[in-house]
N, CA, C and O atoms as a Tinker XYZ file with bonds, in Angstrom:
   488  protein
     1  N     34.518000   -2.801000   28.904000    73     2
     2  CA    34.026000   -1.514000   29.536000    64     1     3
     3  C     32.596000   -1.273000   28.984000    63     2     4     5
     4  O     32.368000   -1.305000   27.774000    81     3
     5  N     31.703000   -1.046000   29.855000    73     3     6
     6  CA    30.276000   -0.853000   29.478000    64     5     7
     7  C     30.032000    0.613000   29.222000    63     6     8     9
     8  O     30.438000    1.473000   30.003000    81     7
     9  N     29.350000    0.893000   28.101000    73     7    10
    10  CA    29.037000    2.301000   27.750000    64     9    11
    11  C     27.735000    2.707000   28.467000    63    10    12    13
    12  O     26.808000    1.905000   28.581000    81    11
    13  N     27.684000    3.885000   28.921000    73    11    14
    14  CA    26.513000    4.403000   29.580000    64    13    15
    15  C     25.761000    5.423000   28.711000    63    14    16    17
    16  O     24.742000    5.977000   29.123000    81    15
    17  N     26.267000    5.646000   27.548000    73    15    18
    18  CA    25.566000    6.664000   26.622000    64    17    19
    19  C     24.617000    5.924000   25.655000    63    18    20    21
    20  O     23.960000    6.590000   24.855000    81    19
    21  N     24.523000    4.684000   25.686000    73    19    22
    22  CA    23.640000    3.893000   24.747000    64    21    23
    23  C     22.392000    3.440000   25.545000    63    22    24    25
    24  O     22.497000    2.764000   26.569000    81    23
    25  N     21.229000    3.834000   25.041000    73    23    26
    26  CA    20.039000    3.410000   25.752000    64    25    27
    27  C     19.413000    2.288000   24.902000    63    26    28    29
    28  O     19.152000    2.442000   23.709000    81    27
    29  N     19.188000    1.152000   25.582000    73    27    30
    30  CA    18.587000   -0.023000   24.958000    64    29    31
    31  C     17.109000    0.023000   25.184000    63    30    32    33
    32  O     16.651000   -0.373000   26.256000    81    31
    33  N     16.345000    0.480000   24.244000    73    31    34
    34  CA    14.921000    0.662000   24.379000    64    33    35
    35  C     14.173000   -0.647000   24.454000    63    34    36    37
    36  O     13.118000   -0.743000   25.080000    81    35
    37  N     14.748000   -1.686000   23.789000    73    35    38
    38  CA    13.996000   -2.961000   23.776000    64    37    39
    39  C     13.945000   -3.579000   25.186000    63    38    40    41
    40  O     13.021000   -4.333000   25.489000    81    39
    41  N     14.908000   -3.276000   26.034000    73    39    42
    42  CA    14.954000   -3.851000   27.375000    64    41    43
    43  C     13.953000   -3.091000   28.327000    63    42    44    45
    44  O     13.560000   -3.582000   29.385000    81    43
    45  N     13.576000   -1.860000   27.864000    73    43    46
    46  CA    12.645000   -1.080000   28.710000    64    45    47
    47  C     11.135000   -1.288000   28.373000    63    46    48    49
    48  O     10.243000   -0.736000   29.016000    81    47
    49  N     10.920000   -2.101000   27.345000    73    47    50
    50  CA     9.519000   -2.351000   27.026000    64    49    51
    51  C      8.930000   -3.452000   27.884000    63    50    52    53
    52  O      9.259000   -4.626000   27.717000    81    51
    53  N      8.073000   -3.076000   28.784000    73    51    54
    54  CA     7.418000   -3.931000   29.757000    64    53    55
    55  C      5.982000   -4.042000   29.400000    63    54    56    57
    56  O      5.254000   -3.050000   29.430000    81    55
    57  N      5.542000   -5.240000   29.056000    73    55    58
    58  CA     4.161000   -5.521000   28.881000    64    57    59
    59  C      3.878000   -6.948000   29.302000    63    58    60    61
    60  O      4.750000   -7.815000   29.349000    81    59
    61  N      2.572000   -7.141000   29.611000    73    59    62
    62  CA     2.239000   -8.483000   30.148000    64    61    63
    63  C      2.065000   -9.480000   29.014000    63    62    64    65
    64  O      2.059000   -9.152000   27.828000    81    63
    65  N      1.930000  -10.664000   29.444000    73    63    66
    66  CA     1.783000  -11.792000   28.427000    64    65    67
    67  C      0.452000  -11.611000   27.674000    63    66    68    69
    68  O      0.361000  -11.938000   26.490000    81    67
    69  N     -0.561000  -11.099000   28.348000    73    67    70
    70  CA    -1.852000  -10.822000   27.718000    64    69    71
    71  C     -1.726000   -9.770000   26.598000    63    70    72    73
    72  O     -2.292000   -9.923000   25.516000    81    71
    73  N     -0.984000   -8.726000   26.882000    73    71    74
    74  CA    -0.737000   -7.695000   25.830000    64    73    75
    75  C      0.072000   -8.245000   24.712000    63    74    76    77
    76  O     -0.137000   -7.873000   23.557000    81    75
    77  N      1.011000   -9.139000   25.017000    73    75    78
    78  CA     1.839000   -9.736000   23.967000    64    77    79
    79  C      1.002000  -10.661000   23.054000    63    78    80    81
    80  O      1.239000  -10.730000   21.848000    81    79
    81  N      0.048000  -11.349000   23.633000    73    79    82
    82  CA    -0.840000  -12.211000   22.806000    64    81    83
    83  C     -1.691000  -11.317000   21.869000    63    82    84    85
    84  O     -1.902000  -11.624000   20.696000    81    83
    85  N     -2.174000  -10.179000   22.465000    73    83    86
    86  CA    -2.927000   -9.288000   21.644000    64    85    87
    87  C     -2.190000   -8.714000   20.474000    63    86    88    89
    88  O     -2.745000   -8.585000   19.383000    81    87
    89  N     -0.948000   -8.368000   20.687000    73    87    90
    90  CA    -0.084000   -7.844000   19.608000    64    89    91
    91  C      0.189000   -8.902000   18.615000    63    90    92    93
    92  O      0.095000   -8.630000   17.418000    81    91
    93  N      0.523000  -10.102000   19.017000    73    91    94
    94  CA     0.760000  -11.193000   18.048000    64    93    95
    95  C     -0.496000  -11.508000   17.218000    63    94    96    97
    96  O     -0.418000  -11.759000   16.016000    81    95
    97  N     -1.669000  -11.488000   17.905000    73    95    98
    98  CA    -2.864000  -11.726000   17.178000    64    97    99
    99  C     -3.122000  -10.715000   16.108000    63    98   100   101
   100  O     -3.561000  -11.072000   15.015000    81    99
   101  N     -2.853000   -9.418000   16.396000    73    99   102
   102  CA    -3.056000   -8.371000   15.421000    64   101   103
   103  C     -2.166000   -8.597000   14.237000    63   102   104   105
   104  O     -2.581000   -8.453000   13.087000    81   103
   105  N     -0.860000   -8.974000   14.545000    73   103   106
   106  CA     0.072000   -9.235000   13.442000    64   105   107
   107  C     -0.429000  -10.403000   12.509000    63   106   108   109
   108  O     -0.326000  -10.346000   11.284000    81   107
   109  N     -0.951000  -11.413000   13.153000    73   107   110
   110  CA    -1.393000  -12.572000   12.364000    64   109   111
   111  C     -2.682000  -12.189000   11.534000    63   110   112   113
   112  O     -2.864000  -12.655000   10.409000    81   111
   113  N     -3.521000  -11.365000   12.109000    73   111   114
   114  CA    -4.716000  -10.933000   11.367000    64   113   115
   115  C     -4.307000  -10.071000   10.134000    63   114   116   117
   116  O     -4.806000  -10.246000    9.022000    81   115
   117  N     -3.392000   -9.156000   10.403000    73   115   118
   118  CA    -2.922000   -8.304000    9.264000    64   117   119
   119  C     -2.295000   -9.096000    8.181000    63   118   120   121
   120  O     -2.518000   -8.850000    6.996000    81   119
   121  N     -1.436000  -10.135000    8.618000    73   119   122
   122  CA    -0.782000  -10.999000    7.655000    64   121   123
   123  C     -1.814000  -11.757000    6.832000    63   122   124   125
   124  O     -1.696000  -11.856000    5.610000    81   123
   125  N     -2.815000  -12.284000    7.502000    73   123   126
   126  CA    -3.892000  -13.011000    6.799000    64   125   127
   127  C     -4.654000  -12.204000    5.811000    63   126   128   129
   128  O     -4.939000  -12.666000    4.706000    81   127
   129  N     -4.992000  -11.001000    6.187000    73   127   130
   130  CA    -5.673000  -10.077000    5.277000    64   129   131
   131  C     -4.879000   -9.730000    4.087000    63   130   132   133
   132  O     -5.385000   -9.773000    2.966000    81   131
   133  N     -3.652000   -9.386000    4.285000    73   131   134
   134  CA    -2.744000   -9.039000    3.171000    64   133   135
   135  C     -2.510000  -10.292000    2.273000    63   134   136   137
   136  O     -2.382000  -10.163000    1.055000    81   135
   137  N     -2.459000  -11.460000    2.864000    73   135   138
   138  CA    -2.247000  -12.699000    2.063000    64   137   139
   139  C     -3.442000  -12.965000    1.264000    63   138   140   141
   140  O     -3.318000  -13.365000    0.107000    81   139
   141  N     -4.639000  -12.766000    1.814000    73   139   142
   142  CA    -5.892000  -13.025000    1.018000    64   141   143
   143  C     -5.985000  -12.022000   -0.097000    63   142   144   145
   144  O     -6.374000  -12.407000   -1.200000    81   143
   145  N     -5.661000  -10.775000    0.101000    73   143   146
   146  CA    -5.750000   -9.782000   -0.993000    64   145   147
   147  C     -4.723000  -10.157000   -2.076000    63   146   148   149
   148  O     -5.030000  -10.070000   -3.265000    81   147
   149  N     -3.513000  -10.571000   -1.681000    73   147   150
   150  CA    -2.464000  -10.859000   -2.663000    64   149   151
   151  C     -2.874000  -12.124000   -3.435000    63   150   152   153
   152  O     -2.712000  -12.183000   -4.654000    81   151
   153  N     -3.394000  -13.117000   -2.742000    73   151   154
   154  CA    -3.850000  -14.371000   -3.442000    64   153   155
   155  C     -4.922000  -14.009000   -4.444000    63   154   156   157
   156  O     -4.891000  -14.509000   -5.569000    81   155
   157  N     -5.875000  -13.155000   -4.081000    73   155   158
   158  CA    -6.929000  -12.718000   -5.009000    64   157   159
   159  C     -6.329000  -12.008000   -6.205000    63   158   160   161
   160  O     -6.805000  -12.220000   -7.321000    81   159
   161  N     -5.296000  -11.162000   -6.036000    73   159   162
   162  CA    -4.674000  -10.492000   -7.181000    64   161   163
   163  C     -3.966000  -11.508000   -8.085000    63   162   164   165
   164  O     -4.062000  -11.433000   -9.310000    81   163
   165  N     -3.275000  -12.433000   -7.484000    73   163   166
   166  CA    -2.522000  -13.477000   -8.292000    64   165   167
   167  C     -3.566000  -14.318000   -9.077000    63   166   168   169
   168  O     -3.373000  -14.570000  -10.266000    81   167
   169  N     -4.654000  -14.747000   -8.430000    73   167   170
   170  CA    -5.653000  -15.533000   -9.067000    64   169   171
   171  C     -6.288000  -14.795000  -10.229000    63   170   172   173
   172  O     -6.461000  -15.323000  -11.327000    81   171
   173  N     -6.622000  -13.561000   -9.938000    73   171   174
   174  CA    -7.285000  -12.712000  -11.039000    64   173   175
   175  C     -6.312000  -12.526000  -12.168000    63   174   176   177
   176  O     -6.705000  -12.628000  -13.330000    81   175
   177  N     -5.068000  -12.261000  -11.880000    73   175   178
   178  CA    -4.085000  -12.084000  -12.979000    64   177   179
   179  C     -3.826000  -13.297000  -13.773000    63   178   180   181
   180  O     -3.474000  -13.203000  -14.949000    81   179
   181  N     -3.984000  -14.444000  -13.181000    73   179   182
   182  CA    -3.738000  -15.728000  -13.897000    64   181   183
   183  C     -4.963000  -16.183000  -14.612000    63   182   184   185
   184  O     -4.853000  -16.963000  -15.557000    81   183
   185  N     -6.146000  -15.734000  -14.213000    73   183   186
   186  CA    -7.449000  -16.236000  -14.825000    64   185   187
   187  C     -7.876000  -15.325000  -16.024000    63   186   188   189
   188  O     -8.438000  -15.814000  -17.004000    81   187
   189  N     -7.614000  -14.070000  -15.931000    73   187   190
   190  CA    -8.156000  -13.126000  -16.947000    64   189   191
   191  C     -7.066000  -12.998000  -18.009000    63   190   192   193
   192  O     -5.899000  -12.731000  -17.722000    81   191
   193  N     -7.508000  -13.203000  -19.246000    73   191   194
   194  CA    -6.567000  -13.092000  -20.374000    64   193   195
   195  C     -6.253000  -11.611000  -20.614000    63   194   196   197
   196  O     -7.113000  -10.734000  -20.533000    81   195
   197  N     -4.904000  -11.375000  -20.931000    73   195   198
   198  CA    -4.457000   -9.987000  -21.111000    64   197   199
   199  C     -5.044000   -9.392000  -22.429000    63   198   200   201
   200  O     -5.152000   -8.171000  -22.542000    81   199
   201  N     -5.393000  -10.174000  -23.348000    73   199   202
   202  CA    -5.911000   -9.682000  -24.579000    64   201   203
   203  C     -7.418000   -9.369000  -24.480000    63   202   204   205
   204  O     -7.961000   -8.792000  -25.423000    81   203
   205  N     -8.090000   -9.707000  -23.431000    73   203   206
   206  CA    -9.517000   -9.468000  -23.330000    64   205   207
   207  C     -9.782000   -7.986000  -23.069000    63   206   208   209
   208  O     -8.905000   -7.205000  -22.699000    81   207
   209  N    -11.095000   -7.649000  -23.295000    73   207   210
   210  CA   -11.512000   -6.236000  -23.124000    64   209   211
   211  C    -11.566000   -5.802000  -21.634000    63   210   212   213
   212  O    -11.550000   -4.613000  -21.313000    81   211
   213  N    -11.629000   -6.783000  -20.771000    73   211   214
   214  CA   -11.744000   -6.501000  -19.307000    64   213   215
   215  C    -10.401000   -6.318000  -18.659000    63   214   216   217
   216  O    -10.323000   -6.053000  -17.460000    81   215
   217  N     -9.320000   -6.455000  -19.441000    73   215   218
   218  CA    -7.995000   -6.416000  -18.824000    64   217   219
   219  C     -7.629000   -5.016000  -18.243000    63   218   220   221
   220  O     -6.848000   -4.895000  -17.299000    81   219
   221  N     -8.244000   -3.956000  -18.869000    73   219   222
   222  CA    -8.001000   -2.594000  -18.343000    64   221   223
   223  C     -8.671000   -2.455000  -16.942000    63   222   224   225
   224  O     -8.172000   -1.710000  -16.098000    81   223
   225  N     -9.768000   -3.152000  -16.703000    73   223   226
   226  CA   -10.367000   -3.083000  -15.377000    64   225   227
   227  C     -9.579000   -3.861000  -14.362000    63   226   228   229
   228  O     -9.477000   -3.470000  -13.199000    81   227
   229  N     -9.016000   -4.977000  -14.812000    73   227   230
   230  CA    -8.113000   -5.749000  -13.948000    64   229   231
   231  C     -6.928000   -4.923000  -13.493000    63   230   232   233
   232  O     -6.543000   -4.969000  -12.325000    81   231
   233  N     -6.348000   -4.166000  -14.416000    73   231   234
   234  CA    -5.175000   -3.336000  -14.089000    64   233   235
   235  C     -5.570000   -2.249000  -13.092000    63   234   236   237
   236  O     -4.823000   -1.947000  -12.162000    81   235
   237  N     -6.721000   -1.678000  -13.290000    73   235   238
   238  CA    -7.212000   -0.634000  -12.354000    64   237   239
   239  C     -7.454000   -1.247000  -10.957000    63   238   240   241
   240  O     -7.115000   -0.664000   -9.928000    81   239
   241  N     -8.049000   -2.434000  -10.976000    73   239   242
   242  CA    -8.315000   -3.150000   -9.702000    64   241   243
   243  C     -6.953000   -3.484000   -8.987000    63   242   244   245
   244  O     -6.848000   -3.377000   -7.765000    81   243
   245  N     -5.917000   -3.892000   -9.787000    73   243   246
   246  CA    -4.616000   -4.150000   -9.159000    64   245   247
   247  C     -4.032000   -2.880000   -8.526000    63   246   248   249
   248  O     -3.447000   -2.945000   -7.445000    81   247
   249  N     -4.181000   -1.747000   -9.178000    73   247   250
   250  CA    -3.732000   -0.469000   -8.637000    64   249   251
   251  C     -4.390000   -0.138000   -7.303000    63   250   252   253
   252  O     -3.746000    0.197000   -6.309000    81   251
   253  N     -5.731000   -0.256000   -7.347000    73   251   254
   254  CA    -6.528000    0.066000   -6.157000    64   253   255
   255  C     -6.244000   -0.902000   -5.002000    63   254   256   257
   256  O     -6.157000   -0.450000   -3.860000    81   255
   257  N     -6.097000   -2.187000   -5.239000    73   255   258
   258  CA    -5.755000   -3.120000   -4.201000    64   257   259
   259  C     -4.360000   -2.915000   -3.648000    63   258   260   261
   260  O     -4.116000   -3.114000   -2.458000    81   259
   261  N     -3.466000   -2.524000   -4.501000    73   259   262
   262  CA    -2.134000   -2.210000   -4.001000    64   261   263
   263  C     -2.108000   -0.980000   -3.112000    63   262   264   265
   264  O     -1.400000   -0.943000   -2.106000    81   263
   265  N     -2.860000   -0.005000   -3.478000    73   263   266
   266  CA    -2.970000    1.226000   -2.644000    64   265   267
   267  C     -3.675000    0.862000   -1.298000    63   266   268   269
   268  O     -3.325000    1.368000   -0.232000    81   267
   269  N     -4.692000   -0.051000   -1.409000    73   267   270
   270  CA    -5.377000   -0.429000   -0.196000    64   269   271
   271  C     -4.399000   -1.208000    0.780000    63   270   272   273
   272  O     -4.388000   -0.980000    1.990000    81   271
   273  N     -3.608000   -2.111000    0.189000    73   271   274
   274  CA    -2.639000   -2.855000    1.014000    64   273   275
   275  C     -1.596000   -1.894000    1.613000    63   274   276   277
   276  O     -1.259000   -2.038000    2.788000    81   275
   277  N     -1.088000   -0.948000    0.869000    73   275   278
   278  CA    -0.092000    0.005000    1.364000    64   277   279
   279  C     -0.702000    0.807000    2.494000    63   278   280   281
   280  O     -0.084000    0.958000    3.548000    81   279
   281  N     -1.899000    1.321000    2.295000    73   279   282
   282  CA    -2.605000    2.069000    3.333000    64   281   283
   283  C     -2.824000    1.269000    4.611000    63   282   284   285
   284  O     -2.656000    1.788000    5.714000    81   283
   285  N     -3.192000    0.029000    4.457000    73   283   286
   286  CA    -3.396000   -0.855000    5.584000    64   285   287
   287  C     -2.114000   -1.073000    6.377000    63   286   288   289
   288  O     -2.117000   -1.079000    7.608000    81   287
   289  N     -1.016000   -1.253000    5.641000    73   287   290
   290  CA     0.298000   -1.442000    6.254000    64   289   291
   291  C      0.695000   -0.230000    7.044000    63   290   292   293
   292  O      1.164000   -0.315000    8.178000    81   291
   293  N      0.483000    0.955000    6.379000    73   291   294
   294  CA     0.808000    2.221000    7.092000    64   293   295
   295  C     -0.028000    2.380000    8.297000    63   294   296   297
   296  O      0.509000    2.744000    9.343000    81   295
   297  N     -1.306000    2.138000    8.246000    73   295   298
   298  CA    -2.237000    2.342000    9.363000    64   297   299
   299  C     -1.919000    1.385000   10.533000    63   298   300   301
   300  O     -2.092000    1.745000   11.698000    81   299
   301  N     -1.448000    0.153000   10.207000    73   299   302
   302  CA    -1.260000   -0.812000   11.199000    64   301   303
   303  C      0.146000   -0.793000   11.741000    63   302   304   305
   304  O      0.311000   -0.603000   12.946000    81   303
   305  N      1.192000   -0.981000   10.918000    73   303   306
   306  CA     2.511000   -1.180000   11.338000    64   305   307
   307  C      3.241000    0.107000   11.646000    63   306   308   309
   308  O      4.202000    0.113000   12.415000    81   307
   309  N      2.802000    1.170000   11.065000    73   307   310
   310  CA     3.426000    2.499000   11.307000    64   309   311
   311  C      2.569000    3.239000   12.335000    63   310   312   313
   312  O      2.862000    4.393000   12.648000    81   311
   313  N      1.567000    2.637000   12.846000    73   311   314
   314  CA     0.701000    3.100000   13.982000    64   313   315
   315  C     -0.003000    4.360000   13.630000    63   314   316   317
   316  O     -0.338000    5.128000   14.532000    81   315
   317  N     -0.255000    4.632000   12.363000    73   315   318
   318  CA    -1.037000    5.857000   11.963000    64   317   319
   319  C     -2.503000    5.648000   12.276000    63   318   320   321
   320  O     -3.242000    6.620000   12.431000    81   319
   321  N     -2.947000    4.386000   12.375000    73   319   322
   322  CA    -4.360000    4.141000   12.731000    64   321   323
   323  C     -4.723000    4.519000   14.125000    63   322   324   325
   324  O     -5.895000    4.708000   14.451000    81   323
   325  N     -3.684000    4.634000   14.978000    73   323   326
   326  CA    -3.940000    5.024000   16.401000    64   325   327
   327  C     -3.926000    6.523000   16.627000    63   326   328   329
   328  O     -4.241000    6.992000   17.720000    81   327
   329  N     -3.553000    7.295000   15.573000    73   327   330
   330  CA    -3.476000    8.736000   15.712000    64   329   331
   331  C     -4.849000    9.385000   15.516000    63   330   332   333
   332  O     -5.823000    8.755000   15.103000    81   331
   333  N     -4.866000   10.698000   15.842000    73   331   334
   334  CA    -6.145000   11.450000   15.669000    64   333   335
   335  C     -6.447000   11.619000   14.192000    63   334   336   337
   336  O     -5.545000   11.533000   13.358000    81   335
   337  N     -7.679000   11.852000   13.870000    73   335   338
   338  CA    -8.111000   11.901000   12.473000    64   337   339
   339  C     -7.427000   13.079000   11.701000    63   338   340   341
   340  O     -7.113000   12.948000   10.518000    81   339
   341  N     -7.218000   14.158000   12.358000    73   339   342
   342  CA    -6.568000   15.322000   11.719000    64   341   343
   343  C     -5.177000   14.943000   11.243000    63   342   344   345
   344  O     -4.799000   15.249000   10.112000    81   343
   345  N     -4.394000   14.261000   12.126000    73   343   346
   346  CA    -3.050000   13.860000   11.792000    64   345   347
   347  C     -3.077000   12.863000   10.622000    63   346   348   349
   348  O     -2.240000   12.937000    9.722000    81   347
   349  N     -4.043000   11.933000   10.642000    73   347   350
   350  CA    -4.117000   11.001000    9.512000    64   349   351
   351  C     -4.262000   11.732000    8.185000    63   350   352   353
   352  O     -3.545000   11.500000    7.211000    81   351
   353  N     -5.234000   12.625000    8.217000    73   351   354
   354  CA    -5.469000   13.444000    6.936000    64   353   355
   355  C     -4.276000   14.288000    6.585000    63   354   356   357
   356  O     -3.948000   14.423000    5.406000    81   355
   357  N     -3.633000   14.845000    7.542000    73   355   358
   358  CA    -2.460000   15.705000    7.294000    64   357   359
   359  C     -1.379000   14.869000    6.622000    63   358   360   361
   360  O     -0.640000   15.384000    5.783000    81   359
   361  N     -1.275000   13.629000    6.962000    73   359   362
   362  CA    -0.184000   12.747000    6.359000    64   361   363
   363  C     -0.686000   12.134000    5.019000    63   362   364   365
   364  O      0.063000   12.101000    4.043000    81   363
   365  N     -1.902000   11.671000    4.978000    73   363   366
   366  CA    -2.390000   10.846000    3.855000    64   365   367
   367  C     -2.849000   11.714000    2.701000    63   366   368   369
   368  O     -2.673000   11.285000    1.560000    81   367
   369  N     -3.410000   12.871000    2.885000    73   367   370
   370  CA    -3.966000   13.671000    1.808000    64   369   371
   371  C     -2.915000   14.169000    0.835000    63   370   372   373
   372  O     -3.147000   14.133000   -0.373000    81   371
   373  N     -1.726000   14.650000    1.329000    73   371   374
   374  CA    -0.721000   15.013000    0.311000    64   373   375
   375  C     -0.268000   13.827000   -0.554000    63   374   376   377
   376  O     -0.097000   13.954000   -1.767000    81   375
   377  N     -0.078000   12.664000    0.103000    73   375   378
   378  CA     0.287000   11.454000   -0.680000    64   377   379
   379  C     -0.782000   11.087000   -1.669000    63   378   380   381
   380  O     -0.450000   10.721000   -2.796000    81   379
   381  N     -2.052000   11.163000   -1.315000    73   379   382
   382  CA    -3.122000   10.867000   -2.263000    64   381   383
   383  C     -3.109000   11.873000   -3.429000    63   382   384   385
   384  O     -3.254000   11.476000   -4.585000    81   383
   385  N     -2.937000   13.176000   -3.129000    73   383   386
   386  CA    -2.850000   14.177000   -4.188000    64   385   387
   387  C     -1.651000   13.914000   -5.108000    63   386   388   389
   388  O     -1.758000   14.067000   -6.325000    81   387
   389  N     -0.547000   13.531000   -4.544000    73   387   390
   390  CA     0.642000   13.266000   -5.300000    64   389   391
   391  C      0.437000   12.075000   -6.230000    63   390   392   393
   392  O      0.862000   12.106000   -7.385000    81   391
   393  N     -0.219000   11.017000   -5.724000    73   391   394
   394  CA    -0.502000    9.869000   -6.540000    64   393   395
   395  C     -1.467000   10.224000   -7.677000    63   394   396   397
   396  O     -1.278000    9.741000   -8.793000    81   395
   397  N     -2.466000   11.027000   -7.444000    73   395   398
   398  CA    -3.377000   11.489000   -8.461000    64   397   399
   399  C     -2.594000   12.345000   -9.534000    63   398   400   401
   400  O     -2.860000   12.249000  -10.732000    81   399
   401  N     -1.653000   13.155000   -9.063000    73   399   402
   402  CA    -0.887000   13.966000  -10.001000    64   401   403
   403  C      0.005000   13.032000  -10.869000    63   402   404   405
   404  O      0.161000   13.251000  -12.070000    81   403
   405  N      0.571000   12.011000  -10.242000    73   403   406
   406  CA     1.396000   11.111000  -11.058000    64   405   407
   407  C      0.631000   10.413000  -12.057000    63   406   408   409
   408  O      1.079000   10.271000  -13.195000    81   407
   409  N     -0.580000    9.931000  -11.683000    73   407   410
   410  CA    -1.446000    9.285000  -12.642000    64   409   411
   411  C     -1.856000   10.178000  -13.808000    63   410   412   413
   412  O     -1.932000    9.750000  -14.960000    81   411
   413  N     -2.127000   11.486000  -13.447000    73   411   414
   414  CA    -2.476000   12.498000  -14.499000    64   413   415
   415  C     -1.313000   12.683000  -15.491000    63   414   416   417
   416  O     -1.484000   12.700000  -16.709000    81   415
   417  N     -0.137000   12.820000  -14.898000    73   415   418
   418  CA     1.114000   13.030000  -15.780000    64   417   419
   419  C      1.306000   11.829000  -16.632000    63   418   420   421
   420  O      1.549000   11.961000  -17.831000    81   419
   421  N      1.204000   10.594000  -16.037000    73   419   422
   422  CA     1.418000    9.383000  -16.848000    64   421   423
   423  C      0.466000    9.250000  -17.937000    63   422   424   425
   424  O      0.868000    8.924000  -19.054000    81   423
   425  N     -0.915000    9.504000  -17.677000    73   423   426
   426  CA    -1.837000    9.458000  -18.762000    64   425   427
   427  C     -1.665000   10.477000  -19.819000    63   426   428   429
   428  O     -1.841000   10.193000  -21.004000    81   427
   429  N     -1.315000   11.698000  -19.405000    73   427   430
   430  CA    -1.072000   12.818000  -20.356000    64   429   431
   431  C      0.108000   12.478000  -21.238000    63   430   432   433
   432  O      0.023000   12.705000  -22.445000    81   431
   433  N      1.197000   11.954000  -20.723000    73   431   434
   434  CA     2.369000   11.597000  -21.516000    64   433   435
   435  C      2.052000   10.418000  -22.417000    63   434   436   437
   436  O      2.524000   10.379000  -23.553000    81   435
   437  N      1.276000    9.464000  -21.954000    73   435   438
   438  CA     0.947000    8.271000  -22.720000    64   437   439
   439  C      0.133000    8.687000  -23.992000    63   438   440   441
   440  O      0.326000    8.176000  -25.096000    81   439
   441  N     -0.796000    9.664000  -23.735000    73   439   442
   442  CA    -1.606000   10.073000  -24.844000    64   441   443
   443  C     -0.776000   10.914000  -25.895000    63   442   444   445
   444  O     -1.043000   10.884000  -27.097000    81   443
   445  N      0.213000   11.637000  -25.376000    73   443   446
   446  CA     1.072000   12.432000  -26.244000    64   445   447
   447  C      1.946000   11.471000  -27.085000    63   446   448   449
   448  O      2.095000   11.649000  -28.294000    81   447
   449  N      2.504000   10.473000  -26.429000    73   447   450
   450  CA     3.360000    9.487000  -27.154000    64   449   451
   451  C      2.504000    8.724000  -28.177000    63   450   452   453
   452  O      2.925000    8.476000  -29.306000    81   451
   453  N      1.298000    8.365000  -27.744000    73   451   454
   454  CA     0.417000    7.642000  -28.658000    64   453   455
   455  C      0.077000    8.465000  -29.913000    63   454   456   457
   456  O      0.021000    7.961000  -31.035000    81   455
   457  N     -0.149000    9.785000  -29.645000    73   455   458
   458  CA    -0.487000   10.684000  -30.745000    64   457   459
   459  C      0.758000   10.849000  -31.648000    63   458   460   461
   460  O      0.653000   10.917000  -32.873000    81   459
   461  N      1.868000   10.907000  -31.038000    73   459   462
   462  CA     3.161000   11.047000  -31.880000    64   461   463
   463  C      3.346000    9.829000  -32.711000    63   462   464   465
   464  O      3.676000    9.945000  -33.891000    81   463
   465  N      3.150000    8.651000  -32.155000    73   463   466
   466  CA     3.330000    7.400000  -32.909000    64   465   467
   467  C      2.361000    7.310000  -34.026000    63   466   468   469
   468  O      2.745000    6.897000  -35.120000    81   467
   469  N      1.069000    7.685000  -33.816000    73   467   470
   470  CA     0.094000    7.666000  -34.832000    64   469   471
   471  C      0.378000    8.604000  -35.911000    63   470   472   473
   472  O      0.096000    8.281000  -37.065000    81   471
   473  N      0.932000    9.789000  -35.639000    73   471   474
   474  CA     1.339000   10.777000  -36.628000    64   473   475
   475  C      2.543000   10.260000  -37.418000    63   474   476   477
   476  O      2.582000   10.394000  -38.641000    81   475
   477  N      3.459000    9.712000  -36.776000    73   475   478
   478  CA     4.664000    9.202000  -37.461000    64   477   479
   479  C      4.384000    8.022000  -38.292000    63   478   480   481
   480  O      4.908000    7.922000  -39.402000    81   479
   481  N      3.572000    7.099000  -37.819000    73   479   482
   482  CA     3.281000    5.870000  -38.615000    64   481   483
   483  C      2.256000    6.064000  -39.648000    63   482   484   485
   484  O      2.109000    5.197000  -40.510000    81   483
   485  N      1.511000    7.156000  -39.638000    73   483   486
   486  CA     0.435000    7.308000  -40.532000    64   485   487
   487  C      0.717000    7.766000  -41.852000    63   486   488
   488  O     -0.197000    7.912000  -42.663000    81   487
């Protein structure tokens, strides 16, 4: 018995072969960009010694590149890049503020714990 209350949306998607090629090309380009960024992160992480003075800058760069990759994925695959500028800001600004808040809390707690350890060990 066939149900008539289920709508199969994938069967309703009609596009030409030209549009399909365009979509597949976009997916390959996004995949290539994300692969290059990830390969750069892996190479940088394996080449820079963790004990060096520049390791803090590497960690900051990792965080920034991860945020860049996440934003690119959201803009491309979640179709936020196709929306109007106001909607982009309405969605992205609260997340950016929340991330800044989390970094502030993490740094504040880290300094407090470091101060407590220095007091206890001293």
